[in-house]
C-alpha positions in Angstrom: 0.0 0.0 0.0 1.5 3.3 -1.1 1.6 6.0 1.6 -0.1 9.3 0.7 2.0 12.2 -0.3 1.6 15.2 2.1 1.7 18.4 0.1 3.8 21.0 2.1 3.4 23.9 -0.4 0.0 25.1 0.8 -1.2 28.3 2.3 -2.1 27.0 5.7 -2.9 28.8 9.0 -1.0 28.0 12.1 -3.1 25.0 13.2 -3.0 23.4 9.8 0.8 23.8 9.6 1.2 21.9 12.9 -1.2 19.3 11.6 0.8 18.9 8.4 4.0 18.3 10.4 2.3 15.5 12.3 0.7 14.0 9.1 4.2 14.0 7.6 5.6 12.1 10.6 2.7 9.7 10.6 3.3 8.5 7.1 7.1 9.0 6.8 8.5 8.3 10.3 9.8 4.8 9.5 11.4 5.8 6.3 13.0 9.0 7.7 14.2 7.2 10.9 15.8 4.3 9.0 17.7 6.7 6.8 18.6 8.8 9.8 20.2 5.9 11.6 22.2 5.0 8.5 23.6 8.5 8.2 24.3 8.7 11.9 25.7 5.2 12.6 29.3 6.3 13.1 28.2 9.4 15.2 26.1 7.1 17.4 29.0 4.8 18.1 31.4 7.7 18.8 28.7 9.2 21.1 28.6 6.0 23.1 32.4 6.1 23.4 32.3 9.7 24.6 29.6 8.8 27.1 31.8 6.0 28.4 34.8 8.3 28.8 32.7 11.0 30.6 31.0 8.5 32.9 34.2 6.7 33.7 36.1 9.9 34.4 33.3 11.3 36.6 32.8 8.1 38.6 36.6 7.7 38.9 36.9 11.2 40.4 33.9 10.6 42.6 35.5 7.5 44.1 38.6 9.2 45.3 39.3 8.9 49.0 39.9 12.5 50.0 40.1 11.6 53.6 43.4 10.0 53.3 44.7 11.8 50.2 44.5 8.6 48.1 43.1 8.3 44.6 42.2 5.4 42.4 44.7 4.0 39.9 45.0 6.2 36.8 44.2 9.8 36.2 40.5 9.9 35.7 40.5 13.6 34.8 42.0 12.5 31.5 38.8 10.5 30.8 36.7 13.5 31.5 38.8 15.8 29.3 38.9 13.3 26.4 35.2 12.5 26.8 34.3 16.2 26.7 36.4 16.9 23.7 35.0 13.9 21.8 31.5 14.9 22.8 31.8 18.5 21.6 33.2 17.3 18.2 30.5 14.6 17.8 27.7 17.1 18.7 29.2 19.6 16.1 29.4 16.9 13.4 26.0 15.5 14.3 24.4 18.9 14.2 25.9 19.3 10.7 24.5 15.9 9.6 21.1 16.5 11.3 20.4 19.8 9.6 21.8 18.7 6.3 20.1 15.3 6.2 16.7 16.6 7.4 16.7 19.6 4.9 17.9 17.4 2.0 15.3 14.7 2.9 12.5 17.3 2.8 13.7 18.9 -0.4 13.8 15.5 -2.1 10.3 14.7 -0.7 8.8 17.8 -2.1 10.7 17.7 -5.4 9.7 14.0 -6.1 6.2 14.0 -4.6 7.1 11.8 -1.7 9.7 9.5 -3.3 13.0 9.9 -1.5 16.1 8.1 -2.6 19.1 7.9 -0.2 21.6 8.5 -2.9 19.9 11.8 -3.9 19.8 12.9 -0.3 23.5 12.4 0.0 24.2 14.0 -3.4 22.4 17.2 -2.3 24.5 17.3 0.9 27.8 16.9 -1.1 26.7 19.6 -3.5 26.1 22.1 -0.8 28.8 21.0 1.6 30.8 24.2 1.4 27.8 26.4 2.2 26.8 24.0 5.0 30.2 24.2 6.8 30.2 28.0 6.5 26.6 28.1 7.9 27.5 25.8 10.8 30.4 28.1 11.8 28.1 31.1 11.5 25.6 29.3 13.7 28.2 28.7 16.4 29.0 32.5 16.3 25.3 33.3 16.6 24.9 30.9 19.5 27.8 32.4 21.4 26.2 35.8 20.9 22.9 34.5 22.1 24.6 33.2 25.3 26.2 36.6 26.0 22.9 38.4 25.5 21.0 35.8 27.6 23.5 36.3 30.5 22.8 40.1 30.3 19.0 39.6 30.3 19.2 37.0 33.1 19.5 39.9 35.6 16.1 41.2 34.6 13.3 39.4 36.4 10.5 37.8 34.3 10.9 40.1 31.3 14.5 39.0 30.9 13.3 35.3 30.9 10.7 36.0 28.3 13.2 37.8 26.1 15.6 34.9 26.5 13.0 32.4 25.3 11.9 34.7 22.5 15.5 35.1 21.2 16.0 31.3 21.5 12.9 30.6 19.3 13.8 33.4 16.9 17.4 32.2 16.5 16.3 28.5 16.0 13.7 29.5 13.5 16.0 31.7 11.5 18.7 29.0 11.5 16.2 26.3 10.5 14.5 28.3 7.7 17.8 29.5 6.3 19.2 26.0 6.3 16.1 24.7 4.4 16.6 27.6 2.0 20.0 26.2 1.0 18.5 22.9 -0.1 15.2 24.1 -1.6 16.9 25.6 -4.7 20.6 25.1 -3.9 21.0 28.7 -2.8 24.3 30.2 -1.7 24.9 31.4 1.9 24.0 35.0 1.4 20.8 34.2 -0.5 19.8 31.6 2.1 20.4 34.0 5.0 18.4 36.7 3.2 15.5 34.4 2.6 15.6 33.0 6.1 15.7 36.5 7.6 12.8 37.6 5.4 10.6 34.6 6.3 11.4 34.8 10.0 10.3 38.5 10.4 7.5 38.5 7.8 5.7 35.9 9.8 7.2 36.8 13.2 4.2 35.8 15.4 3.6 32.5 13.6 7.3 31.6 13.7 7.7 32.3 17.4 4.5 30.4 18.3 5.5 27.5 16.0 8.9 27.3 17.7 7.2 27.3 21.2 4.9 24.5 20.2 7.5 22.4 18.5 9.9 22.9 21.4 7.4 21.6 23.9 6.5 18.7 21.7 10.1 17.7 21.1 10.7 18.0 24.9 7.9 15.5 25.4 9.4 13.2 22.8 12.8 13.4 24.5 11.3 12.6 27.9 9.3 9.7 26.4 12.5 8.2 24.8 14.6 8.5 28.0 11.8 7.5 30.4 12.4 3.7 30.0 16.2 3.8 30.6 15.7 6.4 33.3 13.2 4.1 35.1 15.6 1.2 34.8 18.6 3.3 36.1 16.4 4.6 39.0 15.4 1.0 40.0 19.0 -0.2 39.7 20.4 2.7 41.8 17.7 2.2 44.5 18.5 -1.5 45.0 22.2 -0.9 44.7 22.1 1.6 47.6 19.9 -0.9 49.5 22.5 -3.5 49.0 25.4 -1.2 49.9 26.9 -1.5 46.4 29.7 1.1 45.7 28.3 2.6 42.5 31.5 4.7 42.0 33.7 1.6 41.5 31.2 -0.9 40.2 31.9 -1.9 36.5 28.3 -2.8 35.8 27.1 0.5 37.3 29.5 2.3 34.8 27.9 0.4 31.9 24.4 1.3 33.1 25.1 5.0 33.5 27.0 5.1 30.2 24.0 3.7 28.3 21.6 5.9 30.2 23.7 9.1 29.4 24.1 7.9 25.8 20.3 7.5 25.5 19.8 11.0 26.7 22.3 12.4 24.2 20.8 10.4 21.4 17.3 11.5 22.2 18.5 15.1 22.2 20.2 15.0 18.8 17.2 13.0 17.3 14.7 15.7 18.4 17.1 18.2 17.0 16.7 16.5 13.6 12.9 16.4 14.1 13.0 20.2 14.8 14.5 20.7 11.4 11.8 18.6 9.8 9.2 20.9 11.5 11.0 24.1 10.3 11.1 22.6 6.8 7.4 22.2 6.9 7.1 25.8 8.0 9.5 27.0 5.3 7.4 25.6 2.5 4.3 27.1 4.1 5.7 30.6 4.4 7.3 30.3 0.9 3.9 29.6 -0.6 2.3 32.4 1.4 4.8 34.9 0.0 5.2 33.6 -3.5 2.0 31.7 -4.3 3.9 29.7 -6.9 2.5 26.2 -6.3 -1.2 27.4 -6.4 -0.6 29.4 -9.6 1.0 26.3 -11.2 -2.0 24.2 -10.1 -4.5 26.7 -11.6 -2.5 26.9 -14.9 -2.4 23.1 -15.0 -6.2 22.9 -14.6 -6.6 25.4 -17.5 -4.3 23.4 -19.7 -6.1 20.1 -19.0 -9.5 21.7 -19.7 
């Protein structure tokens, strides 16, 4: 049974745009996730390694006997530093893959009326690789600027918090819409930024509210994903403490905490990818509202057929 094609290039209101996002996931979740796992297989393995290094280093430091000035064998701080470095690199690479893969997937989906080939997704990424790398570095700069501004507004009660959240949604939307612009028509960096800026502020209220709703929904997805390992870890810790097991030096405990931390990170990066899917849906919606190209083509096609 062929799955229905969900047309994204329609002039929808806010509620219909959210509904379109969920309809897309309903019919394409399995296809998207299977390709996502293929593209992120190496990143997932490295992420588990980074989690192991961080957990091992932290638990090693926690097990030091400060009362007598003694430490465990080995310098566990090295594990922490190595794990943190690997984790930062993996998150950077994964962010690049997530935004690129999701945007390329959506561009292929729209271009071919729902038929997405893995080789075409990868080819689109290779074609725009230079622009993608520049955009990621620009994103890092924008994020650093956001952190500085957030620290400043943190001293303002309530209003400062609202401004922080508003800037967060605005920056995420601008980044997501601009990134999708790269893949929609293979635009260069300046053109993609210009279109992303225009789309963000021309539909400012819709963009901010959309970011809020998607953020809440993705948080719920993250909590759902990590609820099972979180429950298992909680039960394990409870019975370990009841049995006087030294969690800081127990090998099995290290494995459990490593897998739990890895699951949390994997859930985080997966919902990041889903966020870009959502902003891709929003991109095509705003694009059609501003340009009305798809509707005009449909009307012209009807006239030709008649």
